C-alpha positions, 0 to 999 in steps of 0.5 A, a space after each residue: 500500500 505504501 508503494 502505491 502512495 509513494 508512486 502516486 506522490 512521485 507522479 504528482 510531484 514530478 510530472 510537468 509540461 514543457 516545450 522542447 525546440 530543436 532549432 537545427 532541425 526546425 521542429 518543436 514539441 509540446 511534451 509531458 515529462 512523467 515522473 520528471 524523467 520520461 518525455 512524451 509528445 510528438 515532434 512537429 515540423 516548423 514550416 516557414 509559413 507558420 507564425 509566432 505571436 505574443 498573447 496576454 494570458 490571464 487565469 484565475 484559480 479559485 479555492 473554497 475554504 471550509 467556512 465557505 470563503 473564497 480565495 482567488 489567485 490571479 496569474 497574469 503572463 505573456 505566452 508565445 503561441 505558434 500558429 499555422 498558415 491559416 491562423 489556427 493555434 498550434 501550441 504555446 512555445 514559451 512563457 514570460 512574466 512581462 511584455 519586454 521579456 516576451 518580445 525578446 523571446 519572440 525575436 530570438 525564437 523567430 530568428 532561430 526558426 526563421 518564421 514570421 512574428 506578428 
């Protein structure tokens, strides 16, 4: 029984999502890292007609206490999103805390992958 609890705790504690960008082969993948070790996700070729854009993200997390009080946590940041040639959102590429940092990452990743930045 304790082994199951340890495995469940390790899964919850160490599993996270990430983005891996291969600039040499011009490809990227959105992946989940299970237990902090095993990477899962498929590579997507980045084509020259794709676009990269900075989008402001605002999320609110709400929790309720036993005394029926709410706690709201706001999370605001900027994300670099990869779009296909038709304007369809494909995947997030990076995350930044402020607009200057996001624009800097946009320029860097856009140059490395040789795609249009909007």
